[in-house]
N, C-alpha and C positions, 0 to 999 in steps of 0.2 A: 935509513935505519928506523925501524918501528919498535917503540918500546911500549909495553902495556903496563899501566899502573892506574890504580884507583885514585882519581883526583877529587871526586865528590860523590855523595850519596844524597838522593832527594826523593821525596814523594810526589813532586810536581810532574805534570805531563810535559815532556820536552818535544821539540820539533827541530828538524834539520835547520841549521842557521842560527839557533839560539846561542847566546853568548853568556858567559858568566866570568866573574873575577874572583879569584881565590883570596884567602886572607894574606897571602904573600904578594898580592897585586899582580898576579899572572892572569891574563885574559885568554880564555879558551872559547872555541866555536864548535858547536855540535856539527859533525860531518855526516854521520849516519846513525841509524837506530835499528837495532836487531833485537826483537823481543824486549826484555827488561834491561837491555844494555845500550847505552849511547856511547858513541865513539866521538872524540873531539880532537881538534888540533890546537896547538899553542899558537896564538896570534901574536903575543908579545907581552912585555911588561908594561904596566900602567905607571904613569908618572905619579909621584906623591902629590896629594892635594896641598895647596898652599893656604894656610890659615890667615885671615885678615881680621883686623880689629874693627868693631862697629862703633867704638866709643869716640 
């Protein structure tokens, strides 16, 4: 099932294989680029970072 939705807008130059993580910790990988549009697949959800004390 293929769903089309806008997950990010950027002025950066993208390449196939680039990855990014959304504000909701979802990791996507660019699978193809056609003109001004990049297509990406969901890789998975990133684990929350664990905070540690330095004191």
